[in-house]
Backbone bond lengths (Angstrom), bond angles and torsions (degrees), N, CA, C in turn:
res aa  C-N    CA-C-N  psi(-1)  N-CA   C-N-CA  omega(-1)  CA-C   N-CA-C  phi
1 X - - - 1.457 - - 1.531 108.97 -
2 X 1.320 115.29 120.84 1.457 119.50 179.08 1.518 109.04 -73.55
3 X 1.312 115.70 137.51 1.460 121.11 177.36 1.515 110.14 -124.24
4 X 1.334 114.96 146.21 1.457 122.22 177.14 1.518 108.06 -116.63
5 X 1.321 116.23 130.78 1.458 120.92 -178.15 1.521 108.74 -128.63
6 X 1.334 115.96 115.85 1.458 121.37 178.32 1.522 111.06 -88.00
7 X 1.317 114.78 154.01 1.456 121.50 173.19 1.520 108.41 -154.01
8 X 1.327 115.36 166.76 1.458 119.60 174.22 1.513 115.20 105.25
9 X 1.309 117.68 -4.58 1.455 119.24 178.31 1.524 111.27 -71.09
10 X 1.316 115.19 171.73 1.450 119.36 178.72 1.514 112.02 163.41
11 X 1.320 114.52 -165.20 1.458 122.22 -179.94 1.518 109.30 -105.31
12 X 1.315 116.34 130.57 1.457 120.87 -179.38 1.526 108.89 -143.42
13 X 1.313 116.72 151.95 1.461 120.59 177.34 1.527 110.20 -79.09
14 X 1.295 115.20 155.51 1.457 120.23 176.43 1.530 109.60 -55.59
15 X 1.324 115.04 136.96 1.450 121.69 -176.63 1.518 113.73 92.33
16 X 1.302 116.72 -10.69 1.454 121.45 -178.98 1.514 113.07 -83.65
17 X 1.327 114.65 -173.66 1.464 120.82 -176.03 1.527 110.81 -133.52
18 X 1.297 114.70 152.47 1.459 122.94 171.26 1.521 107.91 -143.56
19 X 1.319 115.61 152.24 1.463 119.78 171.75 1.516 108.94 -122.70
20 X 1.303 115.24 119.94 1.452 121.60 175.98 1.524 109.34 -91.54
21 X 1.316 114.98 144.96 1.457 121.41 175.23 1.513 109.27 -124.09
22 X 1.308 115.02 150.14 1.461 120.83 176.12 1.525 106.85 -137.00
23 X 1.307 115.81 112.43 1.461 121.46 -178.74 1.523 109.37 -100.18
24 X 1.318 114.65 134.17 1.465 120.66 -179.58 1.513 110.79 -112.68
25 X 1.295 115.42 139.55 1.453 119.86 173.62 1.524 109.13 -87.39
26 X 1.324 117.45 164.04 1.448 120.20 177.23 1.519 113.10 94.64
27 X 1.315 115.84 168.91 1.454 121.57 -172.63 1.525 113.69 -103.96
28 X 1.316 117.72 4.61 1.466 120.16 -174.89 1.515 112.55 -108.75
29 X 1.307 117.32 16.33 1.464 121.57 -176.81 1.520 111.66 -55.37
30 X 1.327 116.19 -38.35 1.460 118.74 -175.41 1.528 112.99 -66.73
31 X 1.327 117.29 -10.20 1.471 120.48 177.73 1.519 112.17 -103.87
32 X 1.315 117.33 13.92 1.462 121.10 177.33 1.527 109.92 -106.17
33 X 1.286 117.21 130.90 1.458 120.67 161.48 1.528 105.97 -73.25
34 X 1.306 116.68 134.92 1.461 120.20 -178.05 1.523 110.26 -112.90
35 X 1.306 114.79 140.40 1.461 120.33 178.77 1.513 111.35 -130.13
36 X 1.316 114.39 155.05 1.467 121.93 170.90 1.524 108.08 -117.13
37 X 1.317 114.82 132.79 1.455 122.40 176.96 1.521 108.12 -125.84
38 X 1.321 116.05 164.83 1.454 119.96 174.01 1.527 109.33 -142.58
39 X 1.322 114.01 156.20 1.454 119.62 -176.63 1.516 109.94 -147.35
40 X 1.335 114.29 134.62 1.463 120.10 171.63 1.524 107.06 -111.58
41 X 1.332 116.74 155.33 1.472 119.49 -175.90 1.519 112.03 -55.91
42 X 1.324 115.50 133.83 1.444 120.72 176.44 1.512 114.33 85.77
43 X 1.330 117.15 -0.96 1.467 119.95 -179.41 1.514 110.11 -123.92
44 X 1.315 115.36 160.74 1.450 120.41 177.92 1.524 110.48 -73.31
45 X 1.320 113.53 158.06 1.453 118.79 176.73 1.529 109.18 -67.14
46 X 1.328 115.22 136.61 1.462 121.55 -173.85 1.523 110.48 -115.21
47 X 1.328 116.10 133.32 1.458 120.64 175.03 1.519 110.21 -66.32
48 X 1.319 116.08 136.60 1.462 121.53 178.43 1.524 110.89 -113.10
49 X 1.326 116.58 -53.05 1.470 120.65 -175.97 1.520 109.64 -159.44
50 X 1.325 115.12 154.96 1.456 119.72 177.11 1.516 110.43 -145.09
51 X 1.321 115.61 158.62 1.462 120.58 -178.24 1.517 108.87 -144.27
52 X 1.331 115.73 142.45 1.456 118.88 -175.60 1.520 111.30 -83.20
53 X 1.336 116.09 -175.71 1.460 121.09 -172.31 1.518 112.85 -55.08
54 X 1.316 115.90 -48.63 1.470 119.68 -172.74 1.516 112.52 -84.41
55 X 1.331 115.66 -16.74 1.462 119.00 -175.79 1.509 113.89 90.19
56 X 1.322 116.82 1.21 1.463 120.44 -178.20 1.528 111.07 -74.02
57 X 1.332 115.94 -35.98 1.467 119.85 -177.08 1.518 110.70 -110.42
58 X 1.317 115.14 137.82 1.464 121.60 177.10 1.515 108.63 -138.61
59 X 1.317 115.11 157.44 1.458 120.63 -179.72 1.522 108.47 -144.31
60 X 1.351 115.12 142.32 1.452 120.11 -175.07 1.518 111.03 -131.18
61 X 1.301 115.62 149.95 1.441 118.83 169.41 1.531 107.84 -71.69
62 X 1.319 116.79 152.30 1.458 120.36 -171.82 1.524 113.58 -58.48
63 X 1.308 116.91 -35.49 1.464 119.76 -173.32 1.526 113.73 -69.31
64 X 1.330 117.95 -13.76 1.469 119.63 -178.84 1.528 112.32 -115.94
65 X 1.313 117.49 -2.88 1.476 119.96 -179.74 1.512 110.02 -59.21
66 X 1.329 114.91 134.73 1.453 120.78 -179.63 1.514 113.99 85.10
67 X 1.329 117.10 -10.95 1.471 120.72 179.91 1.526 111.84 -116.13
68 X 1.309 117.55 -35.82 1.462 122.29 -178.21 1.529 109.78 -107.75
69 X 1.321 115.22 147.71 1.458 121.46 175.60 1.519 109.48 -135.09
70 X 1.324 115.99 126.06 1.458 120.99 176.09 1.525 108.56 -99.89
71 X 1.308 116.36 139.60 1.462 121.61 178.20 1.524 108.75 -148.81
72 X 1.305 115.75 168.77 1.461 119.27 179.43 1.518 110.10 -146.64
73 X 1.316 114.63 153.24 1.457 122.09 174.45 1.525 106.25 -126.27
74 X 1.324 116.50 101.16 1.456 119.87 -176.27 1.529 112.56 -69.91
75 X 1.318 117.52 -18.20 1.466 119.46 176.54 1.522 111.01 -75.37
76 X 1.325 115.85 -20.29 1.461 120.97 -179.83 1.533 112.28 -111.22
77 X 1.326 116.21 3.10 1.470 120.23 -178.36 1.524 111.64 53.23
78 X 1.310 116.49 43.82 1.456 120.28 -173.95 1.529 110.61 -136.28
79 X 1.321 114.52 139.81 1.453 121.39 172.63 1.530 107.37 -117.57
80 X 1.321 115.01 146.78 1.455 121.40 -174.99 1.526 110.15 -123.02
81 X 1.317 114.55 154.51 1.461 120.88 169.71 1.518 107.23 -133.08
82 X 1.328 115.65 104.96 1.456 121.34 176.87 1.519 107.52 -86.24
83 X 1.312 116.49 122.05 1.466 121.81 -176.53 1.521 108.83 -117.66
84 X 1.311 115.65 114.97 1.461 122.21 179.05 1.523 110.03 -114.55
85 X 1.316 115.89 164.01 1.468 121.64 178.02 1.523 110.83 49.33
86 X 1.295 115.23 48.45 1.465 120.00 -175.34 1.525 111.28 -65.52
87 X 1.319 114.00 146.67 1.458 122.14 -179.42 1.536 109.21 -121.21
88 X 1.308 117.41 156.10 1.480 118.79 177.76 1.530 112.57 -55.22
89 X 1.309 117.42 -31.74 1.468 120.01 -179.69 1.525 112.88 -73.30
90 X 1.322 117.73 -5.02 1.472 120.86 173.12 1.527 111.47 -83.55
91 X 1.317 116.61 -6.92 1.457 120.68 179.50 1.525 110.53 -61.13
92 X 1.332 115.77 125.44 1.463 121.54 -177.10 1.524 108.88 -178.17
93 X 1.316 114.96 171.93 1.457 120.38 165.27 1.523 106.81 -88.97
94 X 1.310 116.16 127.47 1.462 121.80 -177.80 1.528 109.45 -103.38
95 X 1.322 114.52 133.34 1.466 121.66 -178.84 1.520 109.81 -121.45
96 X 1.311 116.42 140.77 1.454 118.87 166.87 1.530 108.49 -99.13
97 X 1.311 114.89 153.67 1.447 120.98 -176.56 1.520 109.62 -144.78
98 X 1.321 115.60 152.96 1.464 121.67 -178.91 1.517 110.24 -122.12
99 X 1.306 114.36 137.74 1.462 121.16 178.97 1.519 107.21 -118.21
100 X 1.298 116.87 123.34 1.464 121.08 -176.48 1.513 111.45 -98.35
101 X 1.292 116.53 165.66 1.461 127.54 167.50 1.519 116.08 77.67
102 X 1.317 119.01 -32.38 1.457 118.56 -175.81 1.527 109.50 -129.68
103 X 1.327 115.25 131.06 1.466 120.41 -177.21 1.526 110.07 -86.50
104 X 1.299 115.55 64.55 1.469 121.43 178.83 1.527 107.79 -136.69
105 X 1.306 115.33 130.32 1.457 119.97 179.18 1.527 108.19 -73.34
106 X 1.293 116.39 121.44 1.453 121.71 -179.03 1.523 109.41 -107.63
107 X 1.320 115.83 152.31 1.458 120.07 -178.74 1.529 113.06 -113.33
108 X 1.326 116.19 -4.22 1.462 119.98 -178.65 1.526 109.86 -96.67
109 X 1.305 115.11 136.99 1.460 121.10 -178.93 1.521 111.66 -55.61
110 X 1.340 116.70 -39.99 1.467 120.50 -174.48 1.521 113.30 -70.79
111 X 1.313 117.51 -10.00 1.461 121.01 179.71 1.521 112.68 -87.85
112 X 1.290 117.13 -2.20 1.462 121.30 179.17 1.527 109.81 -105.88
113 X 1.326 114.65 141.50 1.463 120.78 -172.66 1.523 114.43 -96.85
114 X 1.305 115.51 -31.58 1.466 119.97 -173.61 1.518 109.07 -126.82
115 X 1.346 115.83 144.74 1.456 121.02 -177.60 1.517 111.10 -135.76
116 X 1.326 114.12 146.35 1.447 119.67 171.08 1.517 111.00 -83.24
117 X 1.308 115.59 -178.96 1.465 120.75 -175.48 1.530 112.44 -85.80
118 X 1.313 116.52 -13.76 1.458 121.01 179.13 1.512 113.08 94.95
119 X 1.322 114.95 151.80 1.454 121.80 176.11 1.526 108.46 -138.32
120 X 1.322 116.50 135.80 1.457 121.35 -175.52 1.519 110.81 -81.15
121 X 1.322 115.09 131.98 1.458 122.26 171.94 1.522 107.26 -119.84
122 X 1.320 115.78 124.05 1.464 121.08 179.82 1.522 108.27 -125.07
123 X 1.331 115.36 124.63 1.460 121.52 -179.54 1.527 107.45 -114.07
124 X 1.305 115.30 118.33 1.458 120.08 -179.20 1.523 110.71 -92.63
125 X 1.319 115.29 148.26 1.481 120.07 -178.81 1.522 111.37 -89.48
């Protein structure tokens, strides 16, 4: 059973940076499209960023373009989310997710098969 484990969340002031990591177990990581989502209480999970198998293609939701960067290291079975210029509205629980079988970055929660446990990111004003 493949597992995803996020790390790197925490408390940061507005304008600061954090880097989230998501480590995957198993040998098939390089065939997963990876996504980052976030969720605040009472709201649906929101797509943040995604990256394809090779890491060549990435896609971002408009609110994080130019501030967040998704990357992956297939030799380490890890995907990253570098978050710069953080804003209080970025406060959420951040989840990584894996999509199997098709090398297409998806933005819908239901298109991902595997999920991590989440990591809290809090941005203070």
